[in-house]
C-alpha positions in Angstrom: 219.1 98.8 139.0 218.4 98.6 142.7 221.2 97.1 144.7 220.8 94.4 147.4 222.0 96.8 150.2 219.3 99.3 149.2 216.6 96.6 149.2 217.6 95.2 152.6 217.7 98.7 154.1 214.3 99.5 152.8 212.9 96.2 154.2 214.5 97.0 157.5 213.4 100.7 157.9 210.4 101.3 155.7 207.1 101.3 157.6 205.0 98.3 156.7 208.0 96.2 155.6 209.8 93.6 157.6 213.3 92.3 157.0 212.4 89.2 158.9 210.2 88.1 156.1 213.0 88.1 153.5 215.0 85.1 152.4 218.5 85.9 151.1 220.5 83.5 149.0 224.2 84.3 148.6 227.4 82.6 147.4 228.9 80.6 150.2 231.9 78.5 149.1 231.9 75.0 150.6 228.1 74.9 151.1 226.0 72.5 148.9 225.9 74.1 145.5 228.2 76.9 146.8 225.2 78.9 148.1 223.3 79.4 151.3 219.9 80.9 152.1 219.2 82.7 155.3 216.3 84.5 156.8 216.3 88.3 157.3 216.0 87.5 161.0 219.6 86.2 160.8 221.0 89.6 159.8 222.3 91.6 162.7 223.7 94.6 160.9 223.7 96.2 157.5 227.1 97.9 157.0 228.4 99.8 154.0 229.7 96.8 152.1 228.6 93.8 154.2 225.7 92.4 156.0 226.5 90.8 159.3 225.2 87.6 160.8 226.2 86.1 164.1 228.8 84.0 162.3 230.1 86.1 159.4 230.4 89.4 157.5 229.1 88.7 153.9 229.8 91.2 151.1 226.6 92.5 149.4 228.0 91.5 146.0 227.7 87.8 146.9 223.9 88.1 147.2 222.3 86.2 144.3 218.6 86.3 145.2 216.2 88.0 147.6 212.7 86.7 148.2 210.2 88.7 150.1 206.8 87.4 151.1 207.1 84.6 148.5 208.1 86.9 145.7 211.5 87.4 144.1 212.5 91.1 144.5 216.2 90.7 143.5 217.8 88.2 141.1 221.3 88.5 139.6 
């Protein structure tokens, strides 16, 4: 199994890939349906256990779905 952190790092650093083209859906309590979707553009940093946006640090284990260029590449 490939983990979300590995996928996001690959999109960020692998030539020909672009994290900005990813859509990440994660558990976000209080949001409609308790989930939120952001663009890879909204990710400022990929840390060991979290990804960082301008507003929050979200644990990788909360990621439910990653779409890339219209295709699902990770689904819990």
